[in-house]
All heavy atoms as a GROMACS GRO file, in nm:
protein
  629
    1MET      N    1   0.428   4.882  -0.388
    1MET     CA    2   0.443   4.777  -0.290
    1MET      C    3   0.399   4.831  -0.154
    1MET      O    4   0.450   4.931  -0.105
    1MET     CB    5   0.589   4.733  -0.287
    1MET     CG    6   0.617   4.626  -0.187
    1MET     SD    7   0.789   4.576  -0.200
    1MET     CE    8   0.769   4.404  -0.210
    2ALA      N    9   0.303   4.767  -0.091
    2ALA     CA   10   0.249   4.811   0.038
    2ALA      C   11   0.332   4.755   0.152
    2ALA      O   12   0.385   4.644   0.143
    2ALA     CB   13   0.105   4.765   0.050
    3SER      N   14   0.342   4.833   0.258
    3SER     CA   15   0.416   4.784   0.375
    3SER      C   16   0.324   4.699   0.462
    3SER      O   17   0.203   4.708   0.455
    3SER     CB   18   0.472   4.902   0.454
    3SER     OG   19   0.367   4.985   0.497
    4SER      N   20   0.384   4.618   0.543
    4SER     CA   21   0.305   4.528   0.628
    4SER      C   22   0.239   4.606   0.741
    4SER      O   23   0.286   4.713   0.780
    4SER     CB   24   0.396   4.419   0.686
    4SER     OG   25   0.480   4.474   0.784
    5PRO      N   26   0.129   4.554   0.795
    5PRO     CA   27   0.059   4.622   0.905
    5PRO      C   28   0.149   4.642   1.027
    5PRO      O   29   0.138   4.744   1.095
    5PRO     CB   30  -0.057   4.528   0.938
    5PRO     CG   31  -0.079   4.447   0.815
    5PRO     CD   32   0.055   4.436   0.750
    6ALA      N   33   0.238   4.547   1.053
    6ALA     CA   34   0.328   4.560   1.169
    6ALA      C   35   0.421   4.680   1.152
    6ALA      O   36   0.448   4.753   1.247
    6ALA     CB   37   0.408   4.433   1.188
    7VAL      N   38   0.469   4.701   1.032
    7VAL     CA   39   0.557   4.815   1.004
    7VAL      C   40   0.481   4.946   1.020
    7VAL      O   41   0.531   5.042   1.077
    7VAL     CB   42   0.619   4.803   0.863
    7VAL    CG1   43   0.695   4.929   0.826
    7VAL    CG2   44   0.710   4.682   0.855
    8ASP      N   45   0.357   4.948   0.970
    8ASP     CA   46   0.273   5.068   0.983
    8ASP      C   47   0.249   5.103   1.130
    8ASP      O   48   0.257   5.219   1.169
    8ASP     CB   49   0.139   5.049   0.912
    8ASP     CG   50   0.152   5.048   0.761
    8ASP    OD1   51   0.256   5.095   0.710
    8ASP    OD2   52   0.059   5.000   0.694
    9VAL      N   53   0.220   5.002   1.211
    9VAL     CA   54   0.195   5.024   1.354
    9VAL      C   55   0.321   5.079   1.420
    9VAL      O   56   0.316   5.175   1.499
    9VAL     CB   57   0.148   4.893   1.423
    9VAL    CG1   58   0.149   4.908   1.574
    9VAL    CG2   59   0.011   4.854   1.373
   10THR      N   60   0.435   5.021   1.388
   10THR     CA   61   0.561   5.066   1.444
   10THR      C   62   0.591   5.211   1.406
   10THR      O   63   0.631   5.291   1.490
   10THR     CB   64   0.677   4.975   1.399
   10THR    OG1   65   0.648   4.841   1.439
   10THR    CG2   66   0.808   5.018   1.458
   11CYS      N   67   0.568   5.245   1.282
   11CYS     CA   68   0.590   5.382   1.235
   11CYS      C   69   0.497   5.481   1.305
   11CYS      O   70   0.539   5.590   1.343
   11CYS     CB   71   0.572   5.391   1.084
   11CYS     SG   72   0.705   5.315   0.991
   12ARG      N   73   0.372   5.442   1.320
   12ARG     CA   74   0.275   5.529   1.389
   12ARG      C   75   0.315   5.550   1.534
   12ARG      O   76   0.308   5.661   1.586
   12ARG     CB   77   0.134   5.471   1.380
   12ARG     CG   78   0.066   5.502   1.247
   12ARG     CD   79  -0.083   5.477   1.255
   12ARG     NE   80  -0.116   5.339   1.291
   12ARG     CZ   81  -0.140   5.241   1.204
   12ARG    NH1   82  -0.135   5.265   1.075
   12ARG    NH2   83  -0.169   5.120   1.246
   13ARG      N   84   0.357   5.443   1.602
   13ARG     CA   85   0.402   5.454   1.741
   13ARG      C   86   0.522   5.546   1.753
   13ARG      O   87   0.530   5.629   1.842
   13ARG     CB   88   0.438   5.316   1.797
   13ARG     CG   89   0.323   5.239   1.845
   13ARG     CD   90   0.370   5.116   1.921
   13ARG     NE   91   0.261   5.024   1.938
   13ARG     CZ   92   0.270   4.894   1.932
   13ARG    NH1   93   0.387   4.836   1.909
   13ARG    NH2   94   0.164   4.817   1.948
   14ARG      N   95   0.618   5.527   1.662
   14ARG     CA   96   0.738   5.609   1.662
   14ARG      C   97   0.703   5.758   1.644
   14ARG      O   98   0.756   5.844   1.712
   14ARG     CB   99   0.831   5.563   1.550
   14ARG     CG  100   0.972   5.547   1.598
   14ARG     CD  101   1.065   5.501   1.488
   14ARG     NE  102   1.095   5.360   1.510
   14ARG     CZ  103   1.114   5.272   1.415
   14ARG    NH1  104   1.106   5.305   1.289
   14ARG    NH2  105   1.141   5.147   1.445
   15GLU      N  106   0.613   5.785   1.551
   15GLU     CA  107   0.571   5.923   1.523
   15GLU      C  108   0.497   5.982   1.643
   15GLU      O  109   0.520   6.097   1.681
   15GLU     CB  110   0.484   5.929   1.398
   15GLU     CG  111   0.434   6.067   1.363
   15GLU     CD  112   0.545   6.168   1.336
   15GLU    OE1  113   0.659   6.127   1.306
   15GLU    OE2  114   0.516   6.288   1.347
   16LYS      N  115   0.410   5.903   1.705
   16LYS     CA  116   0.337   5.950   1.824
   16LYS      C  117   0.434   5.982   1.937
   16LYS      O  118   0.421   6.083   2.005
   16LYS     CB  119   0.240   5.842   1.870
   16LYS     CG  120   0.096   5.879   1.859
   16LYS     CD  121   0.010   5.769   1.915
   16LYS     CE  122  -0.129   5.821   1.937
   16LYS     NZ  123  -0.221   5.721   1.982
   17ARG      N  124   0.531   5.894   1.958
   17ARG     CA  125   0.630   5.915   2.062
   17ARG      C  126   0.714   6.040   2.034
   17ARG      O  127   0.744   6.119   2.123
   17ARG     CB  128   0.721   5.793   2.073
   17ARG     CG  129   0.820   5.804   2.189
   17ARG     CD  130   0.893   5.674   2.216
   17ARG     NE  131   0.799   5.578   2.270
   17ARG     CZ  132   0.794   5.450   2.235
   17ARG    NH1  133   0.878   5.403   2.146
   17ARG    NH2  134   0.707   5.368   2.288
   18ARG      N  135   0.750   6.061   1.908
   18ARG     CA  136   0.828   6.178   1.870
   18ARG      C  137   0.748   6.307   1.898
   18ARG      O  138   0.802   6.403   1.952
   18ARG     CB  139   0.865   6.171   1.722
   18ARG     CG  140   0.964   6.278   1.678
   18ARG     CD  141   0.976   6.287   1.528
   18ARG     NE  142   0.852   6.327   1.463
   18ARG     CZ  143   0.801   6.451   1.465
   18ARG    NH1  144   0.862   6.545   1.529
   18ARG    NH2  145   0.688   6.479   1.402
   19GLN      N  146   0.620   6.305   1.866
   19GLN     CA  147   0.535   6.422   1.891
   19GLN      C  148   0.520   6.448   2.041
   19GLN      O  149   0.525   6.563   2.085
   19GLN     CB  150   0.397   6.403   1.827
   19GLN     CG  151   0.400   6.410   1.677
   19GLN     CD  152   0.264   6.374   1.615
   19GLN    OE1  153   0.171   6.336   1.683
   19GLN    NE2  154   0.257   6.386   1.482
   20LEU      N  155   0.503   6.342   2.119
   20LEU     CA  156   0.492   6.357   2.263
   20LEU      C  157   0.621   6.413   2.321
   20LEU      O  158   0.618   6.504   2.405
   20LEU     CB  159   0.459   6.222   2.327
   20LEU     CG  160   0.443   6.220   2.479
   20LEU    CD1  161   0.331   6.314   2.524
   20LEU    CD2  162   0.415   6.078   2.527
   21ASP      N  163   0.735   6.362   2.279
   21ASP     CA  164   0.864   6.413   2.325
   21ASP      C  165   0.881   6.560   2.288
   21ASP      O  166   0.934   6.638   2.368
   21ASP     CB  167   0.979   6.331   2.266
   21ASP     CG  168   0.994   6.195   2.331
   21ASP    OD1  169   0.933   6.173   2.438
   21ASP    OD2  170   1.063   6.109   2.273
   22ALA      N  171   0.838   6.599   2.171
   22ALA     CA  172   0.848   6.739   2.128
   22ALA      C  173   0.763   6.828   2.218
   22ALA      O  174   0.806   6.937   2.257
   22ALA     CB  175   0.805   6.753   1.982
   23ARG      N  176   0.642   6.783   2.252
   23ARG     CA  177   0.556   6.862   2.342
   23ARG      C  178   0.618   6.872   2.481
   23ARG      O  179   0.616   6.978   2.544
   23ARG     CB  180   0.417   6.800   2.352
   23ARG     CG  181   0.329   6.832   2.233
   23ARG     CD  182   0.182   6.800   2.261
   23ARG     NE  183   0.159   6.666   2.310
   23ARG     CZ  184   0.128   6.560   2.235
   23ARG    NH1  185   0.119   6.573   2.105
   23ARG    NH2  186   0.108   6.442   2.290
   24ARG      N  187   0.672   6.762   2.532
   24ARG     CA  188   0.734   6.763   2.665
   24ARG      C  189   0.856   6.854   2.669
   24ARG      O  190   0.880   6.921   2.770
   24ARG     CB  191   0.776   6.622   2.704
   24ARG     CG  192   0.663   6.536   2.748
   24ARG     CD  193   0.717   6.402   2.791
   24ARG     NE  194   0.612   6.312   2.827
   24ARG     CZ  195   0.619   6.180   2.818
   24ARG    NH1  196   0.730   6.124   2.774
   24ARG    NH2  197   0.519   6.104   2.853
   25SER      N  198   0.933   6.853   2.564
   25SER     CA  199   1.057   6.932   2.568
   25SER      C  200   1.031   7.081   2.571
   25SER      O  201   1.116   7.158   2.611
   25SER     CB  202   1.148   6.895   2.451
   25SER     OG  203   1.099   6.949   2.331
   26LYS      N  204   0.911   7.123   2.532
   26LYS     CA  205   0.877   7.266   2.538
   26LYS      C  206   0.869   7.316   2.681
   26LYS      O  207   0.886   7.435   2.706
   26LYS     CB  208   0.744   7.293   2.467
   26LYS     CG  209   0.754   7.282   2.318
   26LYS     CD  210   0.622   7.314   2.254
   26LYS     CE  211   0.633   7.303   2.103
   26LYS     NZ  212   0.507   7.335   2.037
   27CYS      N  213   0.845   7.228   2.778
   27CYS     CA  214   0.832   7.273   2.916
   27CYS      C  215   0.947   7.221   3.004
   27CYS      O  216   0.939   7.226   3.125
   27CYS     CB  217   0.697   7.232   2.974
   27CYS     SG  218   0.668   7.057   2.981
   28ARG      N  219   1.054   7.176   2.943
   28ARG     CA  220   1.171   7.132   3.019
   28ARG      C  221   1.261   7.249   3.054
   28ARG      O  222   1.273   7.344   2.978
   28ARG     CB  223   1.251   7.030   2.938
   28ARG     CG  224   1.185   6.897   2.933
   28ARG     CD  225   1.278   6.793   2.873
   28ARG     NE  226   1.211   6.665   2.873
   28ARG     CZ  227   1.206   6.584   2.770
   28ARG    NH1  228   1.265   6.616   2.658
   28ARG    NH2  229   1.142   6.470   2.778
   29ILE      N  230   1.322   7.238   3.169
   29ILE     CA  231   1.419   7.338   3.212
   29ILE      C  232   1.554   7.269   3.220
   29ILE      O  233   1.568   7.165   3.284
   29ILE     CB  234   1.380   7.396   3.349
   29ILE    CG1  235   1.246   7.468   3.338
   29ILE    CG2  236   1.487   7.490   3.401
   29ILE    CD1  237   1.188   7.511   3.469
   30ARG      N  238   1.652   7.325   3.156
   30ARG     CA  239   1.786   7.267   3.154
   30ARG      C  240   1.866   7.320   3.274
   30ARG      O  241   1.888   7.440   3.285
   30ARG     CB  242   1.859   7.303   3.025
   30ARG     CG  243   1.778   7.276   2.900
   30ARG     CD  244   1.773   7.129   2.867
   30ARG     NE  245   1.707   7.111   2.739
   30ARG     CZ  246   1.613   7.022   2.718
   30ARG    NH1  247   1.575   6.942   2.812
   30ARG    NH2  248   1.557   7.010   2.600
   31LEU      N  249   1.909   7.231   3.361
   31LEU     CA  250   1.986   7.270   3.479
   31LEU      C  251   2.136   7.250   3.459
   31LEU      O  252   2.214   7.296   3.541
   31LEU     CB  253   1.941   7.189   3.601
   31LEU     CG  254   1.797   7.213   3.646
   31LEU    CD1  255   1.761   7.116   3.757
   31LEU    CD2  256   1.778   7.355   3.690
   32GLY      N  257   2.172   7.182   3.353
   32GLY     CA  258   2.314   7.157   3.330
   32GLY      C  259   2.375   7.080   3.445
   32GLY      O  260   2.321   6.982   3.493
   33GLY      N  261   2.486   7.128   3.495
   33GLY     CA  262   2.558   7.062   3.605
   33GLY      C  263   2.506   7.100   3.742
   33GLY      O  264   2.570   7.071   3.842
   34HIS      N  265   2.390   7.163   3.750
   34HIS     CA  266   2.339   7.213   3.878
   34HIS      C  267   2.228   7.126   3.938
   34HIS      O  268   2.159   7.168   4.030
   34HIS     CB  269   2.287   7.356   3.860
   34HIS     CG  270   2.389   7.447   3.801
   34HIS    ND1  271   2.497   7.493   3.874
   34HIS    CD2  272   2.402   7.498   3.677
   34HIS    CE1  273   2.572   7.569   3.796
   34HIS    NE2  274   2.516   7.574   3.676
   35MET      N  275   2.212   7.006   3.887
   35MET     CA  276   2.105   6.918   3.933
   35MET      C  277   2.119   6.886   4.081
   35MET      O  278   2.020   6.884   4.154
   35MET     CB  279   2.101   6.790   3.850
   35MET     CG  280   1.984   6.702   3.880
   35MET     SD  281   1.832   6.785   3.832
   35MET     CE  282   1.713   6.661   3.872
   36GLU      N  283   2.239   6.860   4.126
   36GLU     CA  284   2.261   6.826   4.268
   36GLU      C  285   2.220   6.942   4.358
   36GLU      O  286   2.151   6.924   4.458
   36GLU     CB  287   2.407   6.790   4.293
   36GLU     CG  288   2.433   6.744   4.435
   36GLU     CD  289   2.577   6.702   4.458
   36GLU    OE1  290   2.650   6.678   4.360
   36GLU    OE2  291   2.616   6.693   4.575
   37GLN      N  292   2.259   7.064   4.320
   37GLN     CA  293   2.222   7.183   4.397
   37GLN      C  294   2.069   7.201   4.398
   37GLN      O  295   2.009   7.234   4.499
   37GLN     CB  296   2.290   7.306   4.337
   37GLN     CG  297   2.268   7.433   4.414
   37GLN     CD  298   2.338   7.552   4.348
   37GLN    OE1  299   2.399   7.539   4.242
   37GLN    NE2  300   2.328   7.666   4.412
   38TRP      N  301   2.005   7.179   4.284
   38TRP     CA  302   1.859   7.189   4.272
   38TRP      C  303   1.792   7.090   4.367
   38TRP      O  304   1.700   7.124   4.440
   38TRP     CB  305   1.818   7.162   4.127
   38TRP     CG  306   1.671   7.159   4.104
   38TRP    CD1  307   1.591   7.050   4.108
   38TRP    CD2  308   1.585   7.270   4.075
   38TRP    NE1  309   1.461   7.084   4.080
   38TRP    CE2  310   1.455   7.219   4.060
   38TRP    CE3  311   1.607   7.406   4.058
   38TRP    CZ2  312   1.346   7.300   4.029
   38TRP    CZ3  313   1.498   7.486   4.026
   38TRP    CH2  314   1.370   7.434   4.014
   39CYS      N  315   1.839   6.965   4.365
   39CYS     CA  316   1.778   6.861   4.448
   39CYS      C  317   1.798   6.889   4.597
   39CYS      O  318   1.708   6.865   4.679
   39CYS     CB  319   1.834   6.723   4.412
   39CYS     SG  320   1.778   6.666   4.250
   40LEU      N  321   1.914   6.941   4.635
   40LEU     CA  322   1.938   6.978   4.774
   40LEU      C  323   1.844   7.089   4.818
   40LEU      O  324   1.788   7.085   4.928
   40LEU     CB  325   2.084   7.022   4.794
   40LEU     CG  326   2.188   6.911   4.790
   40LEU    CD1  327   2.329   6.970   4.789
   40LEU    CD2  328   2.170   6.816   4.907
   41LEU      N  329   1.825   7.189   4.733
   41LEU     CA  330   1.734   7.298   4.765
   41LEU      C  331   1.590   7.246   4.777
   41LEU      O  332   1.518   7.283   4.870
   41LEU     CB  333   1.742   7.407   4.658
   41LEU     CG  334   1.654   7.530   4.679
   41LEU    CD1  335   1.688   7.600   4.810
   41LEU    CD2  336   1.668   7.625   4.561
   42LYS      N  337   1.550   7.160   4.685
   42LYS     CA  338   1.416   7.101   4.689
   42LYS      C  339   1.394   7.028   4.820
   42LYS      O  340   1.290   7.045   4.886
   42LYS     CB  341   1.398   7.006   4.570
   42LYS     CG  342   1.260   6.942   4.563
   42LYS     CD  343   1.242   6.861   4.436
   42LYS     CE  344   1.313   6.732   4.435
   42LYS     NZ  345   1.247   6.619   4.496
   43GLU      N  346   1.491   6.950   4.861
   43GLU     CA  347   1.481   6.874   4.986
   43GLU      C  348   1.480   6.967   5.107
   43GLU      O  349   1.400   6.952   5.199
   43GLU     CB  350   1.599   6.777   4.995
   43GLU     CG  351   1.593   6.685   5.114
   43GLU     CD  352   1.711   6.589   5.115
   43GLU    OE1  353   1.737   6.527   5.011
   43GLU    OE2  354   1.776   6.579   5.220
   44ARG      N  355   1.569   7.066   5.107
   44ARG     CA  356   1.580   7.160   5.219
   44ARG      C  357   1.451   7.238   5.241
   44ARG      O  358   1.411   7.264   5.354
   44ARG     CB  359   1.695   7.257   5.196
   44ARG     CG  360   1.720   7.348   5.316
   44ARG     CD  361   1.836   7.441   5.295
   44ARG     NE  362   1.958   7.365   5.271
   44ARG     CZ  363   2.059   7.408   5.196
   44ARG    NH1  364   2.053   7.525   5.138
   44ARG    NH2  365   2.165   7.334   5.179
   45LEU      N  366   1.384   7.273   5.132
   45LEU     CA  367   1.259   7.349   5.142
   45LEU      C  368   1.136   7.259   5.164
   45LEU      O  369   1.026   7.309   5.184
   45LEU     CB  370   1.239   7.435   5.018
   45LEU     CG  371   1.339   7.550   5.001
   45LEU    CD1  372   1.316   7.622   4.870
   45LEU    CD2  373   1.332   7.646   5.119
   46GLY      N  374   1.156   7.129   5.158
   46GLY     CA  375   1.048   7.036   5.189
   46GLY      C  376   0.953   7.005   5.075
   46GLY      O  377   0.841   6.960   5.098
   47PHE      N  378   0.997   7.027   4.952
   47PHE     CA  379   0.912   6.996   4.838
   47PHE      C  380   0.934   6.852   4.794
   47PHE      O  381   1.046   6.802   4.799
   47PHE     CB  382   0.942   7.089   4.720
   47PHE     CG  383   0.908   7.232   4.749
   47PHE    CD1  384   1.007   7.328   4.758
   47PHE    CD2  385   0.777   7.272   4.765
   47PHE    CE1  386   0.977   7.460   4.783
   47PHE    CE2  387   0.745   7.404   4.791
   47PHE     CZ  388   0.844   7.499   4.800
   48SER      N  389   0.827   6.788   4.749
   48SER     CA  390   0.842   6.651   4.699
   48SER      C  391   0.852   6.650   4.547
   48SER      O  392   0.903   6.554   4.490
   48SER     CB  393   0.727   6.564   4.746
   48SER     OG  394   0.603   6.618   4.706
   49LEU      N  395   0.803   6.754   4.482
   49LEU     CA  396   0.805   6.760   4.336
   49LEU      C  397   0.892   6.875   4.285
   49LEU      O  398   0.895   6.983   4.345
   49LEU     CB  399   0.662   6.780   4.282
   49LEU     CG  400   0.559   6.675   4.322
   49LEU    CD1  401   0.420   6.718   4.274
   49LEU    CD2  402   0.596   6.540   4.264
   50HIS      N  403   0.959   6.852   4.174
   50HIS     CA  404   1.040   6.957   4.112
   50HIS      C  405   0.952   7.075   4.072
   50HIS      O  406   0.993   7.190   4.083
   50HIS     CB  407   1.115   6.903   3.990
   50HIS     CG  408   1.217   6.800   4.024
   50HIS    ND1  409   1.333   6.828   4.091
   50HIS    CD2  410   1.220   6.666   3.999
   50HIS    CE1  411   1.404   6.717   4.107
   50HIS    NE2  412   1.337   6.617   4.052
   51SER      N  413   0.832   7.046   4.027
   51SER     CA  414   0.741   7.153   3.985
   51SER      C  415   0.703   7.243   4.101
   51SER      O  416   0.682   7.363   4.083
   51SER     CB  417   0.616   7.095   3.920
   51SER     OG  418   0.548   7.009   4.009
   52GLN      N  419   0.696   7.190   4.222
   52GLN     CA  420   0.666   7.272   4.340
   52GLN      C  421   0.779   7.370   4.367
   52GLN      O  422   0.754   7.488   4.396
   52GLN     CB  423   0.644   7.183   4.463
   52GLN     CG  424   0.521   7.098   4.456
   52GLN     CD  425   0.518   6.995   4.568
   52GLN    OE1  426   0.620   6.938   4.606
   52GLN    NE2  427   0.398   6.972   4.620
   53LEU      N  428   0.902   7.324   4.358
   53LEU     CA  429   1.016   7.413   4.378
   53LEU      C  430   1.021   7.519   4.270
   53LEU      O  431   1.042   7.638   4.299
   53LEU     CB  432   1.147   7.333   4.379
   53LEU     CG  433   1.276   7.416   4.388
   53LEU    CD1  434   1.277   7.506   4.511
   53LEU    CD2  435   1.397   7.326   4.385
   54ALA      N  436   0.998   7.481   4.146
   54ALA     CA  437   1.001   7.578   4.036
   54ALA      C  438   0.894   7.685   4.057
   54ALA      O  439   0.923   7.804   4.042
   54ALA     CB  440   0.978   7.505   3.903
   55LYS      N  441   0.774   7.646   4.096
   55LYS     CA  442   0.665   7.742   4.120
   55LYS      C  443   0.701   7.836   4.235
   55LYS      O  444   0.680   7.958   4.227
   55LYS     CB  445   0.535   7.667   4.150
   55LYS     CG  446   0.418   7.754   4.188
   55LYS     CD  447   0.363   7.825   4.066
   55LYS     CE  448   0.231   7.891   4.099
   55LYS     NZ  449   0.234   8.034   4.093
   56PHE      N  450   0.755   7.781   4.343
   56PHE     CA  451   0.797   7.862   4.458
   56PHE      C  452   0.900   7.966   4.415
   56PHE      O  453   0.888   8.084   4.449
   56PHE     CB  454   0.854   7.772   4.568
   56PHE     CG  455   0.923   7.848   4.677
   56PHE    CD1  456   0.850   7.921   4.769
   56PHE    CD2  457   1.061   7.846   4.687
   56PHE    CE1  458   0.914   7.992   4.870
   56PHE    CE2  459   1.126   7.916   4.788
   56PHE     CZ  460   1.053   7.989   4.880
   57LEU      N  461   1.001   7.922   4.340
   57LEU     CA  462   1.106   8.015   4.297
   57LEU      C  463   1.052   8.121   4.201
   57LEU      O  464   1.090   8.238   4.209
   57LEU     CB  465   1.222   7.938   4.234
   57LEU     CG  466   1.299   7.848   4.331
   57LEU    CD1  467   1.401   7.764   4.255
   57LEU    CD2  468   1.366   7.929   4.441
   58LEU      N  469   0.961   8.082   4.112
   58LEU     CA  470   0.900   8.180   4.021
   58LEU      C  471   0.819   8.282   4.099
   58LEU      O  472   0.828   8.403   4.073
   58LEU     CB  473   0.811   8.109   3.919
   58LEU     CG  474   0.883   8.035   3.808
   58LEU    CD1  475   0.783   7.950   3.730
   58LEU    CD2  476   0.954   8.132   3.716
   59ASP      N  477   0.738   8.236   4.194
   59ASP     CA  478   0.658   8.328   4.274
   59ASP      C  479   0.746   8.422   4.355
   59ASP      O  480   0.720   8.542   4.364
   59ASP     CB  481   0.565   8.251   4.369
   59ASP     CG  482   0.453   8.180   4.297
   59ASP    OD1  483   0.429   8.210   4.176
   59ASP    OD2  484   0.388   8.094   4.359
   60ARG      N  485   0.849   8.368   4.414
   60ARG     CA  486   0.940   8.447   4.497
   60ARG      C  487   1.010   8.553   4.412
   60ARG      O  488   1.023   8.668   4.453
   60ARG     CB  489   1.042   8.354   4.562
   60ARG     CG  490   1.133   8.421   4.659
   60ARG     CD  491   1.222   8.314   4.722
   60ARG     NE  492   1.321   8.375   4.804
   60ARG     CZ  493   1.315   8.381   4.935
   60ARG    NH1  494   1.213   8.328   4.999
   60ARG    NH2  495   1.411   8.438   5.005
   61THR      N  496   1.054   8.514   4.293
   61THR     CA  497   1.120   8.608   4.203
   61THR      C  498   1.023   8.717   4.159
   61THR      O  499   1.059   8.835   4.154
   61THR     CB  500   1.176   8.534   4.080
   61THR    OG1  501   1.266   8.433   4.124
   61THR    CG2  502   1.248   8.628   3.987
   62ALA      N  503   0.900   8.679   4.131
   62ALA     CA  504   0.799   8.778   4.090
   62ALA      C  505   0.773   8.876   4.203
   62ALA      O  506   0.759   8.996   4.178
   62ALA     CB  507   0.670   8.707   4.050
   63CYS      N  508   0.767   8.828   4.325
   63CYS     CA  509   0.743   8.916   4.439
   63CYS      C  510   0.857   9.018   4.455
   63CYS      O  511   0.832   9.135   4.478
   63CYS     CB  512   0.730   8.835   4.568
   63CYS     SG  513   0.580   8.737   4.577
   64VAL      N  514   0.980   8.971   4.443
   64VAL     CA  515   1.095   9.059   4.457
   64VAL      C  516   1.098   9.159   4.341
   64VAL      O  517   1.119   9.279   4.360
   64VAL     CB  518   1.226   8.977   4.462
   64VAL    CG1  519   1.347   9.068   4.452
   64VAL    CG2  520   1.230   8.893   4.588
   65THR      N  521   1.072   9.110   4.220
   65THR     CA  522   1.075   9.195   4.102
   65THR      C  523   0.966   9.302   4.107
   65THR      O  524   0.989   9.417   4.073
   65THR     CB  525   1.056   9.110   3.975
   65THR    OG1  526   1.160   9.012   3.971
   65THR    CG2  527   1.063   9.194   3.850
   66CYS      N  528   0.848   9.266   4.153
   66CYS     CA  529   0.735   9.358   4.156
   66CYS      C  530   0.728   9.439   4.284
   66CYS      O  531   0.640   9.524   4.298
   66CYS     CB  532   0.604   9.282   4.137
   66CYS     SG  533   0.594   9.198   3.979
   67GLY      N  534   0.815   9.412   4.380
   67GLY     CA  535   0.814   9.485   4.506
   67GLY      C  536   0.702   9.442   4.598
   67GLY      O  537   0.660   9.517   4.686
   68LEU      N  538   0.651   9.321   4.581
   68LEU     CA  539   0.542   9.271   4.664
   68LEU      C  540   0.591   9.179   4.775
   68LEU      O  541   0.518   9.098   4.825
   68LEU     CB  542   0.441   9.195   4.577
   68LEU     CG  543   0.381   9.272   4.461
   68LEU    CD1  544   0.297   9.177   4.375
   68LEU    CD2  545   0.296   9.386   4.511
   69ARG      N  546   0.715   9.194   4.812
   69ARG     CA  547   0.778   9.103   4.906
   69ARG      C  548   0.697   9.082   5.033
   69ARG      O  549   0.688   8.972   5.084
   69ARG     CB  550   0.918   9.153   4.940
   69ARG     CG  551   1.005   9.050   5.004
   69ARG     CD  552   1.150   9.086   4.979
   69ARG     NE  553   1.240   8.999   5.049
   69ARG     CZ  554   1.268   8.877   5.014
   69ARG    NH1  555   1.212   8.824   4.910
   69ARG    NH2  556   1.353   8.804   5.083
   70GLY      N  557   0.636   9.185   5.085
   70GLY     CA  558   0.560   9.173   5.210
   70GLY      C  559   0.439   9.083   5.198
   70GLY      O  560   0.395   9.024   5.296
   71SER      N  561   0.383   9.070   5.079
   71SER     CA  562   0.262   8.990   5.063
   71SER      C  563   0.290   8.846   5.024
   71SER      O  564   0.199   8.766   5.012
   71SER     CB  565   0.170   9.055   4.959
   71SER     OG  566   0.232   9.053   4.833
   72CYS      N  567   0.416   8.811   5.004
   72CYS     CA  568   0.451   8.674   4.968
   72CYS      C  569   0.467   8.590   5.094
   72CYS      O  570   0.524   8.636   5.192
   72CYS     CB  571   0.583   8.670   4.891
   72CYS     SG  572   0.571   8.744   4.729
   73SER      N  573   0.415   8.470   5.089
   73SER     CA  574   0.432   8.383   5.204
   73SER      C  575   0.504   8.256   5.161
   73SER      O  576   0.469   8.196   5.060
   73SER     CB  577   0.297   8.349   5.266
   73SER     OG  578   0.215   8.288   5.170
   74PRO      N  579   0.605   8.215   5.236
   74PRO     CA  580   0.679   8.093   5.201
   74PRO      C  581   0.595   7.969   5.228
   74PRO      O  582   0.503   7.972   5.310
   74PRO     CB  583   0.801   8.098   5.294
   74PRO     CG  584   0.763   8.189   5.403
   74PRO     CD  585   0.658   8.281   5.353
   75PRO      N  586   0.626   7.859   5.160
   75PRO     CA  587   0.549   7.736   5.177
   75PRO      C  588   0.580   7.666   5.307
   75PRO      O  589   0.686   7.687   5.368
   75PRO     CB  590   0.595   7.651   5.058
   75PRO     CG  591   0.735   7.695   5.038
   75PRO     CD  592   0.734   7.844   5.066
   76HIS      N  593   0.491   7.583   5.351
   76HIS     CA  594   0.512   7.494   5.465
   76HIS      C  595   0.555   7.568   5.591
   76HIS      O  596   0.629   7.516   5.672
   76HIS     CB  597   0.616   7.385   5.432
   76HIS     CG  598   0.589   7.312   5.306
   76HIS    ND1  599   0.479   7.231   5.290
   76HIS    CD2  600   0.656   7.308   5.190
   76HIS    CE1  601   0.480   7.180   5.168
   76HIS    NE2  602   0.585   7.225   5.105
   77GLY      N  603   0.516   7.694   5.605
   77GLY     CA  604   0.551   7.769   5.726
   77GLY      C  605   0.696   7.808   5.736
   77GLY      O  606   0.743   7.841   5.844
   78LEU      N  607   0.770   7.804   5.626
   78LEU     CA  608   0.911   7.844   5.629
   78LEU      C  609   0.920   7.994   5.639
   78LEU      O  610   0.841   8.067   5.582
   78LEU     CB  611   0.984   7.798   5.501
   78LEU     CG  612   0.994   7.648   5.480
   78LEU    CD1  613   1.056   7.620   5.345
   78LEU    CD2  614   1.074   7.583   5.589
   79SER      N  615   1.016   8.043   5.714
   79SER     CA  616   1.034   8.188   5.721
   79SER      C  617   1.140   8.229   5.621
   79SER      O  618   1.227   8.152   5.583
   79SER     CB  619   1.077   8.228   5.863
   79SER     OG  620   1.197   8.162   5.897
   80GLU      N  621   1.132   8.354   5.577
   80GLU     CA  622   1.227   8.401   5.475
   80GLU      C  623   1.358   8.441   5.537
   80GLU      O  624   1.374   8.481   5.643
   80GLU     CB  625   1.167   8.518   5.400
   80GLU     CG  626   1.048   8.472   5.320
   80GLU     CD  627   1.011   8.569   5.211
   80GLU    OE1  628   1.101   8.627   5.151
   80GLU    OE2  629   0.893   8.585   5.188
   0.00000   0.00000   0.00000
């Protein structure tokens, strides 16, 4: 017994959405109960995107870890 075309389309959409969600979840960062603190920091530093704050924090951490602190420059003219 063959399924109807509408059912096939729905199943394909569902599968596509599931695959897209799986790809997206690979690059998600879980903040737990710290979302408010994250958003305040993002606003205080003048970033409009969460990805900008994440990149800034990664770069800053890398500079401290590698001892390159003197060569790191904060965004938007902020001083350290």
